[in-house]
C-alpha positions as CSV (number, residue, x, y, z in Angstrom):
1,M,0.0,-0.3,0.3
2,E,3.4,2.4,0.3
3,Q,4.4,1.8,-2.9
4,I,0.5,2.9,-4.7
5,S,0.3,5.7,-2.3
6,S,4.1,7.4,-3.4
7,T,3.9,6.6,-6.4
8,L,0.2,8.5,-7.1
9,L,1.9,10.9,-4.8
10,Y,5.1,11.7,-6.9
11,A,2.3,11.0,-10.3
12,I,0.4,13.6,-8.9
13,L,3.6,15.8,-8.3
14,G,5.0,15.5,-11.4
15,L,1.9,16.5,-13.4
16,V,1.8,19.6,-11.4
17,V,5.0,20.8,-11.9
18,F,4.2,19.5,-16.0
19,L,1.0,21.6,-15.9
20,I,3.1,25.0,-14.1
21,S,6.4,25.0,-16.7
22,L,3.6,24.6,-19.4
23,A,1.8,28.2,-18.1
24,V,5.4,29.4,-17.5
25,M,5.8,28.8,-21.4
26,E,2.6,30.2,-22.4
27,I,3.5,33.7,-20.1
28,I,6.5,34.1,-21.9
29,T,6.6,33.5,-25.1
30,K,5.2,37.1,-26.7
31,F,2.3,35.0,-28.8
32,S,-0.8,33.1,-27.6
33,I,0.6,29.2,-28.4
34,R,-2.9,27.7,-28.7
35,K,-3.7,30.4,-30.9
36,K,-1.0,30.0,-33.3
37,I,-1.2,26.3,-33.4
38,V,-5.5,25.3,-33.0
39,E,-6.2,28.9,-35.1
40,E,-3.5,29.6,-37.3
41,G,-2.2,25.8,-38.1
42,N,1.3,25.8,-37.1
43,I,2.7,22.5,-37.5
44,A,6.1,23.5,-36.8
45,L,5.2,25.4,-33.7
46,A,2.8,21.9,-32.4
47,I,6.3,19.8,-33.3
48,V,8.7,21.9,-31.1
49,L,5.7,22.3,-28.5
50,A,5.6,18.5,-28.7
51,A,9.7,18.0,-28.4
52,I,9.4,20.4,-25.3
53,I,6.4,18.7,-23.6
54,A,8.1,15.4,-24.3
55,S,12.0,16.7,-22.5
56,L,10.0,17.4,-19.6
57,G,8.4,14.6,-19.0
58,M,12.0,12.9,-20.0
59,I,13.1,15.0,-17.2
60,I,10.1,14.8,-14.1
61,S,10.3,10.9,-14.5
62,A,14.2,10.9,-13.8
63,A,14.0,13.2,-11.4
64,I,10.7,11.1,-9.3
65,Q,12.9,8.0,-9.6
């Protein structure tokens, strides 16, 4: 039971850090990331954002372990 609770705690902590970092990226950029990808169809920005998301996930995963 202890392992399950620690896993859930780390998963929630990882998600919170991940969401905060995405919010910071949205604030730092001079444009709306959502608007550029969804409304304007900027595929290059979507690929860059996907790479950032993947790298953040790997960093958070390594930090949790």
